[in-house]
C-alpha positions in Angstrom: 151.4 -137.0 57.7 150.7 -137.5 61.2 152.9 -139.4 63.1 151.6 -143.1 63.9 151.3 -143.6 67.5 150.9 -146.9 69.6 148.4 -146.7 72.3 150.8 -146.3 75.0 152.0 -142.8 73.4 150.4 -139.5 74.2 150.2 -137.5 71.4 149.9 -133.4 71.0 151.1 -130.4 68.8 153.8 -128.1 69.4 153.9 -124.7 67.8 156.4 -122.2 67.8 159.1 -120.4 65.1 162.4 -121.3 64.0 164.6 -118.6 65.0 167.1 -118.7 62.3 164.6 -119.2 59.7 161.9 -117.1 60.8 159.3 -119.5 59.8 156.3 -121.0 62.1 156.6 -124.7 62.8 154.0 -127.4 63.9 155.4 -130.2 65.4 153.9 -133.5 67.0 154.7 -134.4 70.2 155.1 -138.5 71.0 156.3 -140.2 74.0 157.9 -143.6 72.1 159.7 -146.4 74.4 162.8 -145.7 73.0 162.8 -141.9 74.6 161.8 -143.9 78.1 165.0 -146.0 78.0 167.3 -143.0 77.3 165.9 -141.5 80.4 166.0 -144.9 82.3 168.9 -145.8 84.9 169.4 -148.8 87.1 166.9 -148.6 90.1 168.9 -148.0 93.3 171.8 -146.1 91.7 172.6 -143.4 94.2 174.7 -141.5 91.4 171.9 -142.0 88.6 171.7 -138.1 88.8 175.5 -137.9 87.6 174.9 -139.5 84.3 174.2 -138.9 80.6 174.4 -141.0 77.4 177.6 -141.1 75.3 176.5 -141.6 71.6 177.4 -144.1 69.1 179.1 -143.0 66.2 177.7 -139.1 66.8 180.3 -138.4 69.4 182.8 -139.9 67.4 182.9 -137.0 65.0 185.6 -134.5 65.4 183.2 -131.8 64.9 184.3 -128.9 67.4 187.1 -126.8 66.7 189.8 -126.5 69.3 190.9 -122.9 69.2 189.2 -119.5 69.1 192.3 -117.5 68.4 193.4 -120.0 65.4 189.8 -119.3 63.9 190.1 -115.9 63.8 193.3 -116.0 62.4 191.6 -118.4 59.5 188.8 -115.8 58.7 188.9 -114.0 55.7 188.8 -110.3 55.6 187.6 -111.0 59.6 184.3 -112.5 58.4 184.7 -115.7 56.3 185.7 -119.2 57.0 186.1 -122.0 54.8 184.9 -125.5 55.4 186.9 -128.0 57.6 187.4 -131.6 55.8 188.7 -134.0 58.5 188.9 -138.2 58.1 188.2 -140.5 61.6 188.1 -144.1 62.2 185.4 -145.5 64.2 185.2 -149.1 64.8 187.7 -150.0 62.2 185.6 -148.0 59.3 187.1 -145.0 57.8 184.7 -141.6 57.7 185.1 -138.1 56.2 183.3 -135.2 57.8 183.2 -131.6 56.5 182.0 -128.7 58.8 180.7 -125.7 57.4 180.8 -122.8 59.6 177.6 -121.0 60.6 177.3 -117.3 59.5 176.1 -115.4 62.5 174.8 -111.7 62.7 176.5 -109.6 65.3 174.9 -107.1 67.1 176.5 -104.2 65.2 174.8 -106.0 62.1 177.8 -107.5 60.4 178.3 -111.0 59.6 180.7 -113.6 61.0 181.4 -117.1 60.5 182.4 -119.8 63.3 183.1 -123.2 63.2 181.5 -125.0 66.2 184.1 -125.1 69.4 184.1 -125.7 73.1 181.5 -123.6 74.1 179.0 -125.2 71.8 180.1 -128.8 72.4 179.4 -127.7 76.4 176.0 -126.6 75.5 175.1 -129.6 73.4 176.4 -132.0 76.5 174.3 -130.3 78.7 170.7 -130.2 76.4 171.8 -134.0 76.2 171.6 -134.2 79.9 168.2 -132.0 79.9 166.7 -134.6 77.6 167.3 -137.3 80.2 164.8 -136.1 82.2 161.3 -137.0 81.2 159.9 -133.7 81.7 162.2 -132.2 78.8 163.2 -135.0 76.2 161.0 -135.1 73.8 160.0 -136.7 70.2 158.9 -134.0 67.7 157.7 -135.6 64.5 159.6 -138.7 65.3 162.5 -137.0 66.1 164.4 -136.8 69.4 165.0 -133.4 70.9 164.5 -131.5 73.9 162.4 -128.6 75.7 164.0 -126.3 77.8 163.9 -122.5 79.3 167.2 -120.8 78.8 167.5 -119.8 82.4 167.3 -123.8 82.8 170.2 -124.3 80.3 172.2 -121.6 82.0 171.7 -122.8 85.6 172.8 -126.1 84.2 176.0 -124.8 82.8 176.8 -122.6 85.8 176.3 -125.8 88.1 178.8 -127.6 86.2 181.2 -124.6 86.3 180.9 -123.1 82.9 178.8 -119.9 83.5 177.7 -118.2 80.0 176.3 -114.8 79.4 172.6 -115.2 77.7 173.8 -113.5 74.8 176.7 -116.0 74.5 174.3 -118.9 74.9 171.7 -117.8 72.4 175.0 -117.4 70.0 176.1 -121.1 70.7 172.6 -121.9 70.0 172.6 -120.3 67.1 175.9 -121.8 65.5 174.6 -125.0 66.3 171.6 -124.3 64.2 173.6 -122.9 61.2 176.9 -125.0 61.4 176.5 -128.3 59.0 178.2 -131.7 59.3 178.3 -134.0 56.2 179.7 -137.3 57.1 180.2 -140.2 54.6 182.0 -143.5 55.2 184.3 -145.4 53.2 183.2 -149.5 53.6 180.9 -151.7 51.4 178.0 -149.6 52.7 178.7 -146.2 51.6 176.6 -143.5 53.0 176.3 -139.8 53.2 174.5 -137.8 55.8 174.3 -134.0 55.3 172.4 -132.1 58.5 173.1 -129.1 61.3 174.3 -130.1 64.8 170.6 -128.6 65.7 168.3 -129.0 62.4 165.5 -127.1 64.4 165.8 -124.5 67.0 162.8 -122.8 68.6 163.1 -120.1 70.7 160.5 -117.3 71.6 161.0 -113.8 71.0 163.6 -111.8 73.1 161.2 -109.7 75.2 159.2 -112.5 76.3 162.1 -114.8 77.5 163.8 -111.7 79.1 160.3 -110.9 81.0 160.0 -114.6 81.9 163.4 -116.5 81.5 162.7 -119.3 84.2 159.2 -120.5 82.0 159.5 -119.4 78.9 160.2 -122.6 76.6 162.5 -123.4 73.9 163.1 -126.4 71.6 166.2 -127.9 69.9 165.9 -131.0 67.6 169.0 -133.1 68.2 170.9 -134.5 65.0 169.4 -137.3 63.2 172.3 -139.9 64.1 171.2 -139.1 68.1 167.8 -140.0 67.0 168.9 -143.2 65.0 171.2 -144.1 68.1 168.6 -143.5 70.7 166.1 -146.1 68.3 168.9 -148.4 68.4 170.0 -148.2 71.5 173.3 -147.2 70.7 174.8 -145.2 73.2 176.0 -145.9 76.6 175.6 -143.9 80.1 178.7 -142.1 81.2 179.6 -139.7 84.3 178.5 -136.3 82.8 179.6 -134.4 85.9 183.1 -135.6 86.0 183.2 -135.1 82.3 182.0 -131.5 82.6 184.7 -130.5 84.8 187.5 -131.2 82.8 189.3 -127.9 81.6 190.7 -129.5 78.5 188.6 -130.4 75.1 190.8 -133.1 74.6 190.3 -134.7 78.5 186.4 -134.6 77.8 187.2 -136.4 74.4 189.2 -139.3 76.1 186.6 -139.4 78.7 184.1 -140.4 76.3 185.8 -142.3 74.0 187.3 -144.7 77.0 183.4 -144.3 78.3 182.0 -145.8 75.2 184.9 -148.0 73.8 186.7 -149.3 76.9 183.8 -151.7 77.6 186.3 -154.2 79.1 187.8 -151.9 81.6 188.9 -153.8 84.8 192.0 -153.8 87.2 193.4 -157.0 86.2 192.1 -157.2 82.4 193.5 -155.7 79.0 194.7 -152.1 79.0 193.7 -149.4 76.2 196.2 -148.5 73.9 196.3 -145.4 71.6 199.0 -144.0 69.4 199.3 -140.0 69.3 198.8 -140.1 65.3 195.2 -141.7 66.2 194.5 -139.1 68.8 195.6 -136.3 66.3 193.1 -137.9 63.6 190.4 -138.9 65.3 190.0 -135.8 67.7 191.2 -132.7 65.7 191.9 -131.1 68.8 195.8 -131.2 69.0 196.9 -128.3 67.0 200.7 -128.4 67.9 203.0 -128.9 65.1 205.9 -130.7 66.7 205.3 -133.9 67.9 207.3 -132.9 71.3 204.3 -130.3 71.9 201.8 -132.7 70.9 203.1 -135.2 73.4 203.1 -132.7 76.1 199.5 -131.4 75.1 198.1 -135.0 75.3 200.1 -135.6 78.6 198.5 -132.8 80.1 195.1 -134.3 79.3 195.8 -137.5 80.4 197.2 -136.0 84.0 193.8 -134.2 84.0 192.1 -138.0 84.1 194.4 -139.6 86.4 193.6 -136.6 88.9 189.7 -137.4 88.2 190.2 -140.9 88.8 189.6 -142.0 85.4 192.8 -143.3 84.8 195.4 -145.1 87.6 198.4 -144.4 85.4 199.6 -143.9 81.7 202.7 -145.1 80.0 204.6 -143.9 76.8 206.3 -145.8 74.3 208.5 -143.5 71.7 208.9 -144.8 68.3 212.0 -142.8 66.8 213.1 -142.1 63.8 216.8 -140.9 62.2 218.4 -138.7 64.1 216.4 -139.3 67.1 213.1 -137.8 65.7 209.8 -139.1 67.2 207.8 -140.7 64.3 205.2 -141.8 66.8 204.2 -142.7 70.6 202.1 -145.5 71.8 200.3 -144.6 74.9 198.8 -147.5 77.4 196.2 -146.2 79.7 195.5 -148.1 82.9 191.8 -147.6 84.5 191.4 -146.1 88.0 189.0 -148.6 90.0 186.5 -146.0 90.4 186.1 -146.0 86.5 186.2 -149.6 86.5 183.0 -149.5 88.5 181.7 -147.1 86.3 182.1 -149.1 83.2 180.7 -152.2 85.1 177.3 -150.1 85.8 177.0 -149.0 82.1 177.4 -152.4 80.7 175.0 -153.5 83.4 172.6 -150.9 82.4 173.0 -151.5 78.7 171.9 -155.1 79.5 169.0 -154.3 81.1 168.0 -151.7 78.4 168.2 -154.3 75.6 166.4 -156.6 77.6 163.9 -154.5 78.0 163.6 -153.6 74.1 163.6 -157.1 73.4 160.9 -157.8 75.7 158.7 -155.2 74.5 159.5 -155.9 71.0 160.4 -152.3 69.5 164.1 -154.0 68.0 164.6 -156.7 65.8 166.6 -159.8 66.7 169.4 -158.2 64.7 169.5 -154.8 66.5 169.1 -156.5 70.0 172.4 -158.3 69.3 174.1 -155.2 67.7 173.1 -153.1 70.9 174.2 -155.8 73.5 177.4 -156.4 72.0 178.2 -152.6 70.5 178.3 -153.6 67.2 176.7 -151.4 64.5 173.6 -153.0 62.8 173.2 -153.1 59.3 
């Protein structure tokens, strides 16, 4: 059935071919108010171009693999990977996630499977940033996505210090199209959702984008959890430019977690505490086996946050066991004044967006309260 649109929504059709299914698709484009809010920042904020949005629940899923070397070691016969099974907690709820690898045909015709890794993470973040531009962000068939050119995407990544060759960029897009996430929860309202990172990927044929890379448009449909979060305003602004400068995946994970969860950050207010066991479980990015090695890797990531003005300092409290064995470590993180200012801006913008949604009437009263206080709506 055609998508329903209100009088203030333009409607048109977009046609293309899903590259991984070789199937022609026809999608209806709309411009709902929810998408406009995703792209709206506080007027007069000189740093608004540096921001993007971190998404409730979806960005908490530990869906990226930390080591390509380890991935290569895990491949059976150099080709096949088993599904990854992980558990994590988000706002007190235990979730289980299964990441099914993407099967990609290589240039020599052989097939090889991949988990989404650091490169796919960067590509997805860059696309979410491009979707903050009203010329790129789009709803097709009532689902959030982004229109872009490969040149535009590559330029965005390069400007953030991550230059990726066209062939590798295409491979990353295909991995996000093929890699599937199955998410379930353990609470009174159990649910399960299964979807690729990018349910739809539309790319013109190679000759066309090689001939005109600046203007040949592509399309990615975001995971349905992103659409849900946009519709419910379950997202917060964060310093995307700074996040993309971090060398370590775990540093990016910490930055986004703090940006989304540490909403009361202040110089004189409460600090943010987290245990090594929680970091290992919720990020799935700490591959070391010995506790001292885990602690060293986390220290290196936190030092990046100190160097970039996210943290002023951090402290460690070691819990010891028999014979001096380290059982766990409690980290206490103290925010830098620059990060405190970012949190205040994000809080102010969130309140503005929710009040706008309430005024225009597309969120229920319950959803308004949930968005305002960063609580999950039923």
